[in-house]
C-alpha positions in Angstrom: -41.2 -52.2 174.1 -41.5 -48.5 174.8 -37.7 -48.0 174.2 -38.0 -49.8 170.8 -40.8 -47.5 169.8 -38.8 -44.4 170.8 -35.8 -45.7 168.8 -38.1 -46.2 165.7 -39.4 -42.7 166.0 -35.9 -41.3 166.2 -34.3 -43.4 163.5 -37.2 -43.7 161.2 -39.0 -40.3 161.2 -41.6 -39.4 158.5 -40.3 -39.0 155.0 -41.1 -35.3 154.9 -39.1 -34.7 158.0 -36.2 -36.7 156.6 -36.2 -34.6 153.4 -36.3 -31.4 155.5 -33.3 -32.5 157.5 -31.0 -32.6 154.5 -31.2 -28.8 153.6 -31.2 -27.9 157.2 -28.0 -29.8 157.8 -26.4 -28.2 154.7 -27.3 -24.7 155.9 -26.0 -25.5 159.4 -22.6 -26.8 158.0 -22.2 -23.8 155.7 -22.9 -21.4 158.6 -20.4 -23.3 160.8 -17.7 -23.2 158.1 -18.2 -19.7 157.0 -19.3 -17.8 160.1 -19.4 -19.6 163.4 -16.0 -21.3 163.5 -15.2 -24.9 164.1 -15.1 -24.7 167.9 -18.3 -22.8 168.5 -21.5 -24.2 169.9 -23.3 -23.6 166.6 -20.7 -25.6 164.8 -20.9 -28.5 167.2 -24.7 -28.5 166.9 -24.4 -28.5 163.1 -22.0 -31.4 163.2 -24.4 -33.4 165.4 -27.4 -32.6 163.2 -25.5 -33.6 160.0 -24.4 -36.9 161.6 -28.0 -37.6 162.6 -29.2 -36.7 159.2 -26.7 -38.9 157.5 -27.7 -41.8 159.7 -31.4 -41.3 159.1 -31.0 -40.9 155.3 -29.0 -44.2 155.2 -31.6 -46.1 157.2 -34.4 -44.6 155.2 -32.8 -45.1 151.8 -34.7 -48.3 150.8 -38.0 -46.6 151.8 -37.0 -43.4 149.8 -36.2 -45.5 146.7 -39.5 -47.3 146.9 -41.3 -44.0 147.2 -39.5 -42.5 144.3 -40.2 -45.5 142.1 -43.9 -45.4 143.0 -44.1 -41.7 142.2 -42.3 -42.2 138.9 -44.8 -44.9 138.0 -47.8 -42.7 139.0 -46.7 -39.4 137.6 -48.0 -38.6 134.1 -45.3 -35.9 133.7 -42.5 -38.2 134.5 -43.9 -40.9 132.2 -44.1 -38.4 129.4 -40.6 -37.2 130.2 -39.2 -40.7 129.8 -41.2 -41.6 126.6 -41.5 -38.3 124.7 -38.1 -37.1 123.5 -39.6 -34.0 121.9 -41.2 -33.0 125.2 -37.9 -33.6 127.0 -35.8 -31.5 124.5 -38.3 -28.7 124.6 -38.3 -28.6 128.4 -34.5 -28.6 128.6 -34.4 -25.8 126.0 -37.0 -23.8 127.9 -35.0 -24.1 131.2 -31.6 -23.3 129.5 -33.2 -20.3 127.6 -34.6 -18.9 130.8 -31.3 -19.2 132.7 -29.3 -17.7 129.8 -31.8 -14.8 129.4 -31.6 -14.0 133.1 -27.8 -14.0 133.2 -27.7 -11.9 130.0 -30.0 -9.3 131.5 -28.1 -9.3 134.8 -24.7 -8.9 133.3 -26.0 -6.4 130.8 -27.4 -4.2 133.6 -24.1 -4.5 135.5 -22.2 -3.6 132.4 -24.3 -0.4 131.9 -24.2 0.5 135.6 -20.4 0.1 136.0 -19.5 0.9 132.4 -17.7 -2.4 132.3 -16.6 -4.2 129.1 -16.2 -7.4 131.2 -19.8 -7.6 132.2 -20.8 -6.6 128.7 -18.8 -9.5 127.2 -20.5 -11.9 129.6 -23.9 -10.4 128.7 -23.2 -11.0 124.9 -22.1 -14.6 125.7 -25.3 -15.5 127.5 -27.4 -13.6 125.0 -25.9 -15.7 122.1 -26.7 -18.9 124.0 -30.2 -17.7 124.6 -30.7 -16.8 120.9 -29.5 -20.2 119.7 -31.8 -22.0 122.1 -34.7 -19.8 121.3 -34.0 -20.5 117.6 -34.1 -24.2 118.1 -37.1 -24.1 120.5 -39.3 -22.5 117.8 -38.7 -25.5 115.6 -39.2 -28.2 118.3 -42.6 -26.6 119.2 -43.8 -26.8 115.6 -42.3 -30.0 114.2 -41.4 -33.5 115.3 -37.8 -34.8 114.8 -37.2 -35.6 111.1 -40.5 -34.1 110.0 -38.9 -31.1 108.3 -35.3 -32.1 107.7 -34.6 -29.2 105.4 -35.5 -26.6 108.1 -33.6 -28.6 110.7 -30.4 -28.5 108.6 -30.7 -24.8 108.1 -31.0 -24.2 111.9 -28.1 -26.7 112.5 -25.8 -24.7 110.2 -26.8 -21.3 111.6 -26.1 -22.6 115.1 -22.6 -23.6 113.9 -22.1 -20.1 112.6 -23.3 -18.6 115.9 -20.9 -20.8 117.8 -18.0 -19.2 115.8 -19.3 -15.8 116.9 -19.5 -17.1 120.4 -15.8 -18.0 120.2 -15.1 -14.3 119.7 -16.7 -13.4 123.0 -14.7 -16.3 124.6 -11.5 -14.7 123.2 -12.5 -11.4 124.8 -13.2 -13.2 128.1 -9.7 -14.7 128.1 -8.2 -11.3 127.2 -9.9 -9.6 130.2 -8.9 -12.5 132.5 -5.2 -12.4 131.6 -4.6 -8.7 131.0 -7.2 -7.0 133.2 -7.2 -9.8 135.8 -11.0 -10.0 135.7 -11.3 -13.4 137.3 -13.9 -15.1 139.4 -13.5 -15.0 143.2 -15.4 -17.5 145.4 -15.1 -19.0 148.8 -13.3 -22.4 149.0 -16.5 -24.4 149.6 -18.3 -22.5 146.8 -15.4 -23.2 144.5 -15.4 -27.0 145.3 -19.2 -27.1 144.8 -18.8 -25.3 141.4 -16.2 -27.8 140.4 -18.5 -30.7 141.2 -21.3 -29.2 139.2 -19.1 -28.2 136.3 -17.6 -31.7 135.9 -21.1 -33.3 136.2 -22.5 -30.9 133.5 -19.5 -31.6 131.3 -19.9 -35.3 131.6 -23.6 -35.1 131.1 -23.2 -33.0 127.9 -20.9 -35.6 126.4 -23.3 -38.4 127.2 -26.2 -36.4 125.6 -24.2 -35.8 122.5 -23.8 -39.6 122.0 -27.3 -40.5 123.3 -29.3 -38.1 121.0 -27.4 -39.1 117.8 -29.8 -42.1 117.4 -32.7 -39.7 116.7 -31.0 -38.4 113.6 -32.4 -34.9 114.2 -30.0 -32.0 113.4 -32.0 -29.8 115.8 -31.6 -32.2 118.7 -27.9 -32.6 117.9 -27.5 -28.8 117.7 -29.1 -28.4 121.1 -26.7 -30.9 122.7 -23.7 -29.3 120.8 -24.6 -26.0 122.3 -24.7 -27.6 125.7 -21.3 -29.1 125.2 -19.9 -25.7 124.1 -21.4 -24.1 127.2 -19.9 -26.8 129.4 -16.5 -26.1 127.8 -16.7 -22.4 128.7 -17.7 -23.4 132.2 -14.5 -25.4 132.4 -12.6 -22.1 131.6 -14.5 -20.1 134.3 -13.9 -23.0 136.7 -10.2 -22.9 136.0 -10.2 -19.2 136.7 -12.1 -19.7 139.9 -9.8 -22.5 141.2 -6.6 -20.5 140.4 -7.8 -17.4 142.2 -9.2 -19.4 145.1 -6.4 -21.9 145.7 -3.4 -20.4 143.9 -3.1 -16.9 145.1 -0.4 -17.7 147.6 1.3 -20.5 145.7 1.3 -19.2 142.1 2.5 -15.9 140.6 0.4 -13.9 138.2 2.5 -14.9 135.1 2.0 -18.6 135.7 -1.7 -18.1 136.4 -2.2 -16.1 133.2 -0.3 -18.7 131.2 -2.6 -21.5 132.5 -5.6 -19.4 131.7 -4.3 -18.8 128.1 -3.7 -22.5 127.6 -7.1 -23.5 128.9 -8.7 -20.7 126.9 -7.0 -21.8 123.7 -8.1 -25.4 124.3 -11.7 -24.4 124.9 -11.6 -22.1 121.8 -10.2 -25.0 119.7 -12.9 -27.3 121.0 -15.8 -24.9 120.2 -14.3 -24.1 116.8 -14.1 -27.8 116.0 -17.8 -28.2 117.0 -18.8 -25.2 114.9 -16.8 -26.3 111.9 -18.2 -29.8 112.1 -21.7 -28.5 112.3 -21.1 -26.2 109.3 -19.4 -28.8 107.1 -21.5 -31.8 108.0 -24.7 -29.7 107.9 -23.8 -28.3 104.4 -23.1 -31.8 103.0 -26.4 -33.1 104.3 -28.2 -30.1 103.1 -26.8 -30.4 99.5 -27.5 -34.1 99.5 -31.1 -33.5 100.5 -31.4 -30.9 97.7 -30.0 -33.3 95.1 -32.3 -36.1 96.3 -35.3 -33.8 96.1 -34.4 -32.6 92.6 -33.8 -36.2 91.4 -37.2 -37.1 92.8 -38.8 -34.5 90.7 
């Protein structure tokens, strides 16, 4: 009986301890891979901890799922998140705006400090994303979807125009990558993690484009189109990262630059298509709305 109790304590620790074990195991594995070496005592301890954590998480999964479900049902914020699309869009725009603004300020400061056009180009790219999202956020705070279709279509077309300007900064980025060899260097594990996040964000952005069409709100569609354009640029930076991380010893500079040019051209074509669609479709809807309003008078 005592042995059974000890086993239950070891295999079924409190939920808080189970959740703490996950980041601790990740930190331990990163330290083992990056610093300690695979044969060190620290690495062996990290492997044992990660194996124990995986076992505990698998055994606790039904309990964790029940806890998450109960929290979702009791949380007013989560209920509002699921039911209020305007609230959901506004929060996502706030988060994206904050991230873009921080990156723009950081790269702008680095550009001034180092006198670097590369950092300056990145700062302009993030600044344009921040301006577009701020522009849309002002509308979502004031109006519900479809409440002021005229203003939404104006913002929709302006965002399409700004995406074309964004494409110019993308062209500069590709130029610096191929002619000045300003690429992104990361550790192998970091590069793999970035790849997973990039593909997840790219897939999610495509799903959101389709999902939010049913609301028939140009502002919501513009927000998701900007997210898709940003995900496309992330694919370009990921390509640069993967080529410099895994291709330095197996690929010459000319081949790497050719691949960057091809991926950059594909991303530029994708963003241009999104921008032109927003301009053409938004203009048609805007003119139709104008005609309907004039006929109504």
